[in-house]
N, C-alpha and C positions, 0 to 999 in steps of 0.2 A: 536771246532765247529765254533768259532768266526772267525778264519782265513779263513775257507772255505766260510763263508758268505761274508767276505770282498773280497775274490778272485772272487766270483761269481758276486758281485756288480761291481768290476773293469771290468770284462769281459763284463757285460751288458752295462756299460758306453762306452766301446770300440766299441761295436756293434752299439750303438746310433750314435757315430761318429761325433758329432757336436762340435763346438768351446766351448760351455759350458761344455760338457762332458770332453773334453780335458783339460779344465782349472781345473776342479775338480780332474782329475787324476794326472795332473802334480803337483798340490799342495799337493796331497797325497803322492807323491814319497818320500818326505823328512820326513814324519811323520808316515808312516805305519811300522809295524813290518817287520823284514827282511824276514820272511816266506811269506809275502804277496807281497813284493816288485816286484818279477818277474811278477805276475799277473797284477799289476798296470802298470808296464812297457809295457807289451803286450797290455794292453788297450790303453795306450798312442800311441803305434805304430799303432794300428788299427784306432784310431782317426786321426792320421797324414795321413795315407793312404787314408781315406775317404775324408779328406779335400784336399789332393793333387788331387784326382779324380774330385773334384768340381772346380779345378783350383785355389784353395787358397794356392798357393805355399809358401807365407811368413808365414802363420799360420802353415802349415805343417813343414816347416823348423825350426820354433821356437820349436815345439814339439820334433822333431828329436834331436835338440841341447840339450834339457833338459833331454832327456833319455840317 
């Protein structure tokens, strides 16, 4: 159950799509269990896309590089 909750939280942060959400997700990439890592990665990609659409190319590129 905990993994499902963590995956849902990662998806929610991805939908938020802010730099703060991306920071939380990229930090989590290295510490979450392997079962949750794909959801965290997808959240990172969603944040990167949102930032790219806002014209924040450098921030988006940094996230893409981390994933």
